[in-house]
C-alpha positions in Angstrom: 0.0 0.0 0.0 1.3 3.4 -1.0 1.1 6.4 1.4 0.0 9.5 -0.4 0.7 13.1 0.8 -3.1 13.9 0.6 -3.8 11.0 3.0 -1.1 12.1 5.4 -2.3 15.7 5.5 -5.9 14.5 6.0 -4.9 12.4 9.0 -3.1 15.5 10.5 -6.3 17.6 9.9 -8.4 14.9 11.5 -6.2 14.9 14.5 -6.3 18.7 14.8 -10.1 18.6 14.3 -10.5 16.0 17.1 -8.3 18.1 19.5 -10.2 21.2 18.6 -13.6 19.5 19.3 -12.3 18.1 22.6 -11.2 21.6 23.5 -14.6 23.1 22.5 -16.7 20.6 24.4 -14.5 20.7 27.6 -14.0 24.4 27.8 -14.1 25.5 31.5 -13.7 22.0 32.8 -10.1 21.2 31.9 -8.8 24.5 30.6 -9.7 28.1 30.2 -8.4 28.8 26.7 -10.7 30.9 24.4 -8.9 30.4 21.0 -7.4 27.7 18.9 -3.6 27.1 19.3 -3.0 28.3 15.7 -4.4 31.8 15.8 -6.6 34.2 17.7 -8.9 34.3 14.7 -10.2 30.8 15.4 -12.4 31.0 18.6 -13.3 27.9 20.5 -17.0 27.5 19.7 -19.1 24.3 19.5 -20.7 25.2 16.2 -17.4 25.8 14.4 -16.1 22.6 15.9 -18.9 20.6 14.4 -18.6 22.5 11.1 -14.9 21.8 11.0 -15.6 18.1 11.8 -18.1 17.9 9.0 -15.7 19.4 6.5 -12.9 17.1 7.5 -15.1 14.0 7.3 -16.5 15.1 4.0 -13.0 15.5 2.6 -12.0 12.2 4.1 -14.9 10.5 2.4 -13.9 12.0 -1.0 -10.3 10.8 -0.5 -11.5 7.4 0.6 -13.6 7.1 -2.6 -10.5 8.0 -4.7 -8.7 5.3 -2.7 -6.0 7.7 -1.4 -6.7 6.8 2.2 -7.7 3.5 3.7 -9.1 2.4 7.0 -7.9 -0.9 8.3 
């Protein structure tokens, strides 16, 4: 099985998306951050977390259909 750059980048985005959503849904319990680690322009908000998750999963589904990523 070949490893493609698109697949590797998608897995990194998926990891970032999961961390972002965990930070959104646990705000105030485990931490008091108000923004994403990347920039102050990305506030921690549940709606944007779900929207980000939707976009990442949609992109992953497209890459899966093109057979650029696989799930074992």
